[in-house]
Backbone bond lengths (Angstrom), bond angles and torsions (degrees), N, CA, C in turn:
res aa  C-N    CA-C-N  psi(-1)  N-CA   C-N-CA  omega(-1)  CA-C   N-CA-C  phi
1 M - - - 1.454 - - 1.523 109.25 -
2 T 1.325 116.33 135.66 1.455 119.60 178.97 1.527 110.01 -75.59
3 Q 1.320 114.28 151.97 1.459 119.58 -178.80 1.524 109.74 -74.18
4 K 1.330 116.04 134.69 1.452 120.90 178.70 1.526 110.19 -75.01
5 T 1.320 115.81 147.05 1.459 121.67 176.46 1.521 109.14 -75.98
6 K 1.330 116.38 129.82 1.454 121.23 -179.91 1.531 109.40 -80.44
7 I 1.337 115.30 133.41 1.464 121.16 175.33 1.521 108.43 -128.06
8 G 1.322 116.03 167.34 1.457 120.93 -178.96 1.511 113.70 -76.88
9 G 1.338 117.07 -26.67 1.451 120.12 179.04 1.509 112.70 155.33
10 I 1.321 113.96 -173.32 1.463 123.05 -178.85 1.528 107.97 -120.15
11 I 1.321 116.06 138.28 1.460 122.29 173.03 1.524 106.39 -117.78
12 Q 1.326 116.56 135.03 1.463 119.63 178.77 1.520 109.82 -134.90
13 N 1.321 115.69 154.12 1.458 121.46 173.48 1.525 107.10 -142.70
14 D 1.325 116.25 116.14 1.468 120.70 -178.39 1.523 112.27 -104.55
15 Q 1.317 117.24 19.70 1.467 122.17 -177.60 1.525 112.42 -116.75
16 L 1.321 117.73 30.27 1.460 120.73 -172.26 1.525 113.78 -106.29
17 A 1.319 113.04 156.50 1.462 123.10 168.01 1.520 106.44 -127.65
18 S 1.308 116.87 147.75 1.468 119.96 178.18 1.526 109.74 -111.81
19 I 1.319 113.44 149.34 1.460 121.92 176.47 1.521 107.01 -130.69
20 S 1.313 116.35 132.79 1.463 121.09 175.67 1.520 108.64 -114.89
21 V 1.307 116.44 127.33 1.464 123.38 174.51 1.522 104.79 -108.25
22 L 1.328 115.44 110.37 1.463 120.93 -164.60 1.519 113.92 -113.68
23 A 1.319 113.76 142.59 1.462 123.31 172.31 1.525 112.50 55.75
24 V 1.338 114.55 59.18 1.462 121.52 173.97 1.527 107.11 -99.62
25 K 1.330 117.92 131.71 1.469 120.70 177.97 1.515 108.90 -54.48
26 D 1.328 116.86 124.35 1.454 121.26 -176.23 1.522 111.38 -64.78
27 R 1.339 114.44 131.07 1.463 122.88 176.46 1.520 107.50 -168.93
28 P 1.308 118.03 161.97 1.464 119.70 176.94 1.534 110.95 -63.05
29 G 1.324 116.06 141.79 1.460 121.06 172.28 1.514 116.87 102.51
30 I 1.315 118.85 -1.86 1.465 120.59 -178.67 1.532 110.23 -65.68
31 A 1.314 116.37 -52.81 1.468 119.79 179.45 1.527 110.53 -61.73
32 A 1.328 116.27 -40.03 1.465 119.79 179.37 1.525 110.87 -60.65
33 A 1.325 117.51 -43.52 1.467 120.74 -178.87 1.527 111.21 -62.37
34 V 1.325 116.62 -46.91 1.464 120.95 -177.82 1.529 110.66 -66.34
35 L 1.323 116.18 -50.59 1.461 119.75 -175.22 1.525 112.01 -70.05
36 D 1.333 117.90 -34.08 1.469 120.42 174.57 1.527 111.07 -64.97
37 A 1.328 116.55 -43.63 1.471 120.16 -179.82 1.526 110.77 -59.86
38 L 1.321 116.82 -40.36 1.467 120.56 179.12 1.529 110.71 -72.52
39 G 1.322 116.74 -42.79 1.457 121.05 179.98 1.521 112.70 -61.62
40 Q 1.325 116.69 -36.33 1.466 120.59 178.95 1.530 111.73 -64.76
41 R 1.314 116.42 -20.95 1.472 120.86 176.71 1.526 111.84 -100.94
42 N 1.331 116.01 14.47 1.469 122.51 -179.54 1.533 113.05 59.20
43 I 1.316 115.88 35.10 1.461 121.30 177.55 1.522 107.94 -99.32
44 N 1.319 115.52 122.96 1.455 121.94 -179.67 1.531 109.73 -87.64
45 V 1.307 115.80 125.36 1.461 121.64 176.30 1.521 107.16 -91.92
46 Q 1.324 115.86 119.37 1.458 120.68 -174.36 1.525 113.76 -97.26
47 F 1.301 116.30 -10.43 1.466 120.97 -178.39 1.513 105.90 -156.91
48 V 1.318 117.13 134.14 1.461 120.10 174.35 1.521 109.03 -150.09
49 V 1.309 114.86 139.08 1.456 121.96 172.75 1.525 107.02 -143.66
50 Q 1.308 115.58 138.23 1.458 121.05 178.44 1.514 108.22 -136.70
51 M 1.300 115.80 143.84 1.461 120.63 176.27 1.516 109.14 -146.64
52 I 1.304 114.82 162.20 1.463 121.93 178.38 1.527 107.42 -109.46
53 D 1.329 115.90 126.67 1.468 119.01 -177.57 1.529 111.83 -87.25
54 Q 1.308 116.23 -175.93 1.461 121.75 -176.05 1.517 113.44 -68.15
55 L 1.340 117.25 -13.41 1.468 121.73 177.91 1.527 111.77 -99.41
56 D 1.339 117.08 14.79 1.470 123.31 -177.26 1.522 112.21 57.92
57 Q 1.326 115.03 40.53 1.454 121.05 175.30 1.521 108.96 -115.65
58 A 1.334 115.18 137.93 1.461 120.56 178.54 1.523 109.68 -81.62
59 Q 1.321 115.11 138.42 1.463 123.19 175.34 1.529 105.88 -123.29
60 M 1.317 118.48 121.31 1.460 121.77 -177.56 1.518 109.93 -124.10
61 V 1.333 115.82 134.56 1.458 122.04 173.38 1.523 106.48 -124.08
62 L 1.331 115.45 131.48 1.455 119.73 177.96 1.520 109.24 -138.75
63 C 1.326 115.14 159.26 1.459 120.92 178.17 1.515 109.94 -126.03
64 V 1.325 114.02 140.71 1.455 123.11 177.02 1.525 107.37 -131.43
65 D 1.330 115.91 166.93 1.465 118.73 172.93 1.525 108.39 -57.60
66 R 1.313 116.11 140.26 1.465 121.35 -179.31 1.529 111.83 -53.52
67 V 1.319 117.11 -38.14 1.472 120.42 -178.86 1.527 112.04 -66.92
68 D 1.344 117.62 -16.97 1.465 121.55 179.61 1.529 113.19 -97.28
69 L 1.327 117.80 5.51 1.465 119.89 -174.59 1.524 112.12 -61.27
70 K 1.314 117.96 -49.50 1.468 120.21 -177.10 1.524 110.86 -60.15
71 A 1.325 117.40 -47.84 1.465 121.15 -179.95 1.530 110.96 -64.30
72 S 1.326 117.23 -34.91 1.464 121.12 178.51 1.520 110.99 -65.33
73 L 1.320 116.00 -44.53 1.466 119.55 178.54 1.526 111.18 -64.79
74 E 1.330 117.30 -37.24 1.470 120.62 175.85 1.522 110.83 -63.20
75 A 1.327 117.62 -41.74 1.464 121.51 179.36 1.525 110.94 -63.31
76 I 1.317 116.68 -42.51 1.461 120.43 179.90 1.529 110.34 -70.30
77 E 1.310 116.25 -38.55 1.473 119.75 177.27 1.528 110.77 -59.85
78 A 1.328 117.11 -36.57 1.469 121.38 -179.13 1.525 112.12 -65.14
79 I 1.331 117.59 -25.99 1.466 120.08 178.81 1.531 112.42 -105.17
80 R 1.306 116.09 8.97 1.472 120.07 179.88 1.537 112.23 -54.29
81 P 1.357 119.85 -42.48 1.472 118.48 178.92 1.538 113.27 -59.59
82 E 1.334 116.54 -33.06 1.464 120.60 178.42 1.522 110.73 -73.49
83 L 1.319 117.06 -41.72 1.461 121.46 -176.33 1.526 113.29 -80.08
84 Q 1.308 116.55 -42.63 1.462 123.95 -174.31 1.532 112.21 53.94
85 P 1.341 116.89 54.08 1.463 118.65 177.96 1.526 110.97 -73.48
86 A 1.324 116.16 152.52 1.462 119.77 173.65 1.523 109.50 -68.20
87 A 1.342 116.64 -32.48 1.462 120.29 -179.15 1.524 109.58 -159.70
88 V 1.322 114.55 152.41 1.462 123.15 168.61 1.517 105.14 -127.85
89 T 1.338 115.67 119.49 1.454 119.70 -178.52 1.527 109.07 -121.13
90 A 1.326 115.93 159.71 1.462 120.20 -178.93 1.519 110.23 -143.92
91 R 1.328 114.42 152.47 1.463 122.85 173.50 1.512 107.33 -134.49
92 A 1.300 117.16 127.61 1.465 121.37 -179.49 1.521 112.59 -92.58
93 D 1.309 117.52 4.22 1.468 121.03 -170.20 1.520 112.75 -126.17
94 V 1.348 117.28 52.78 1.456 119.38 179.22 1.527 110.38 -119.85
95 A 1.315 114.34 165.34 1.464 121.97 176.95 1.521 107.49 -139.92
96 S 1.313 115.47 157.30 1.459 119.36 171.53 1.518 108.33 -109.57
97 V 1.300 115.01 145.45 1.461 121.31 173.56 1.524 106.15 -137.76
98 A 1.322 114.77 130.62 1.458 120.41 -176.27 1.518 109.67 -137.21
99 I 1.319 114.58 151.88 1.450 120.17 169.29 1.519 106.97 -115.07
100 F 1.322 115.54 150.76 1.457 119.25 178.24 1.518 109.34 -139.13
101 G 1.287 113.91 161.45 1.451 118.13 177.33 1.506 111.50 175.21
102 P 1.277 115.05 164.36 1.459 118.20 176.11 1.525 110.40 -74.68
103 D 1.273 114.86 155.43 1.471 121.96 170.37 1.523 115.00 66.77
104 F 1.318 119.18 20.08 1.467 118.96 177.84 1.530 110.28 -59.67
105 R 1.314 117.50 -33.12 1.462 121.03 -179.28 1.533 110.84 -60.75
106 E 1.323 116.75 -35.15 1.460 121.33 -177.61 1.524 113.11 -94.39
107 R 1.335 117.69 4.87 1.465 120.38 -175.38 1.529 109.97 -124.25
108 P 1.340 117.41 83.05 1.459 120.38 -178.72 1.529 111.88 -62.54
109 G 1.318 115.40 148.95 1.457 120.82 173.15 1.510 115.41 97.10
110 I 1.334 118.89 -6.89 1.466 120.15 -177.86 1.529 110.82 -65.44
111 A 1.324 117.18 -43.83 1.469 119.54 178.61 1.530 110.24 -60.49
112 G 1.319 116.74 -43.22 1.461 120.30 178.46 1.522 111.81 -60.33
113 Q 1.334 116.72 -41.08 1.471 120.22 178.07 1.528 110.34 -62.56
114 M 1.335 115.91 -45.07 1.462 119.48 -179.16 1.533 110.67 -61.38
115 F 1.313 115.66 -49.88 1.461 119.37 -175.45 1.529 111.81 -69.67
116 R 1.331 117.67 -32.80 1.465 120.29 175.42 1.530 110.18 -65.07
117 S 1.343 116.43 -40.18 1.470 118.95 179.23 1.531 110.91 -65.22
118 L 1.337 117.27 -38.18 1.471 119.99 176.96 1.527 110.76 -66.02
119 A 1.320 116.30 -44.53 1.468 120.30 179.41 1.528 110.88 -60.75
120 G 1.327 115.99 -37.47 1.458 120.41 179.03 1.524 113.13 -62.10
121 Q 1.331 116.60 -24.98 1.467 121.91 176.41 1.530 111.77 -96.82
122 G 1.337 117.55 4.19 1.458 121.22 -179.67 1.518 113.74 74.47
123 V 1.342 117.12 22.77 1.467 121.20 179.99 1.526 108.37 -89.25
124 N 1.318 116.57 119.78 1.458 122.27 179.92 1.525 110.05 -85.87
125 I 1.314 116.28 135.84 1.466 122.21 178.18 1.525 108.41 -93.47
126 L 1.335 115.76 126.01 1.462 121.58 -179.41 1.521 112.35 -91.03
127 A 1.333 117.45 -30.66 1.467 122.42 178.62 1.522 108.32 -162.23
128 I 1.335 115.68 153.79 1.463 122.72 -179.23 1.517 109.11 -130.95
129 S 1.340 115.01 140.81 1.455 121.50 171.87 1.522 107.14 -144.10
130 T 1.330 116.90 134.92 1.459 120.05 -178.89 1.517 111.00 -130.64
131 S 1.318 115.21 163.22 1.460 123.00 169.59 1.519 106.52 -136.67
132 I 1.315 117.53 -172.60 1.461 118.69 -179.28 1.519 112.17 -70.82
133 S 1.345 117.36 -15.03 1.463 119.09 -177.79 1.530 114.20 -126.59
134 T 1.335 118.04 -1.32 1.460 120.74 -176.01 1.520 110.94 -140.38
135 I 1.325 115.60 140.21 1.461 122.49 172.72 1.524 105.94 -120.23
136 N 1.319 116.77 115.96 1.458 122.80 -172.14 1.523 109.43 -123.10
137 C 1.324 116.69 140.23 1.457 119.52 174.50 1.524 110.47 -141.46
138 I 1.306 113.86 155.60 1.459 122.71 177.38 1.518 107.48 -103.11
139 I 1.328 114.75 133.64 1.463 121.45 -178.80 1.524 108.95 -136.05
140 E 1.318 115.91 170.81 1.461 120.03 173.48 1.521 109.05 -66.01
141 L 1.324 116.77 135.86 1.455 121.72 -178.62 1.529 111.37 -55.53
142 S 1.313 117.32 -38.73 1.469 121.11 -177.42 1.527 113.24 -63.93
143 R 1.321 117.59 -15.01 1.467 121.70 -178.03 1.533 112.75 -104.20
144 L 1.331 117.95 6.31 1.460 120.70 -175.80 1.530 112.20 -60.08
145 S 1.325 117.99 -45.54 1.466 118.92 -178.49 1.530 110.76 -63.90
146 D 1.331 118.13 -37.12 1.463 121.15 176.39 1.525 110.80 -64.03
147 A 1.332 116.47 -40.70 1.465 120.87 179.92 1.531 110.70 -65.20
148 L 1.319 116.93 -43.65 1.459 120.56 179.70 1.529 111.07 -63.46
149 R 1.313 116.56 -40.49 1.459 121.03 178.28 1.537 110.20 -64.39
150 A 1.330 116.88 -44.17 1.467 120.73 -179.09 1.527 111.13 -62.28
151 I 1.312 116.72 -44.73 1.466 120.54 -179.12 1.526 110.35 -66.84
152 S 1.322 116.62 -41.12 1.479 120.20 179.53 1.527 111.36 -63.15
153 Q 1.331 116.87 -34.02 1.463 120.13 178.35 1.538 111.49 -75.48
154 Q 1.320 116.55 -30.76 1.471 121.41 -175.76 1.519 113.13 -79.36
155 F 1.336 117.14 -35.84 1.462 120.94 -170.39 1.528 111.91 -117.05
156 D 1.330 114.02 158.31 1.460 122.51 173.74 1.523 107.22 -89.44
157 L 1.333 115.05 109.43 1.475 121.02 -177.50 1.527 110.05 -97.55
158 P 1.328 116.11 154.81 1.473 119.44 177.58 1.525 111.74 -63.16
């Protein structure tokens, strides 16, 4: 049996909703507009990822507490004329699962191990965000227990 990679632990949140702001013409200030609108309503954004696609359109996915979903959508709707997104979609049934540990920067392949273990359990990843010490992904809430089991089997936990 191969030796499991040691990690610092798992962080999970099963109280999330996701919002996608899709196909916004790329320009400075898109993230600022969205995050300011939410911040002005005291809504904490717990996960955000944005990228620019091949058509120079911004695609943003963010997560808020499920109880803040309605207010978040209202805040984004209020700035819709400024953003002009092709679509704003939401899911009230997501969770985040992350692994953390020291030295992730110096240990290539940890993200691949995590995502391979999730795929092996049939857990689909909806969004990914990483830092030098954390690998975080958004998944369907109904698959959280499968994801936790897969990660626990893949890694050496404290």
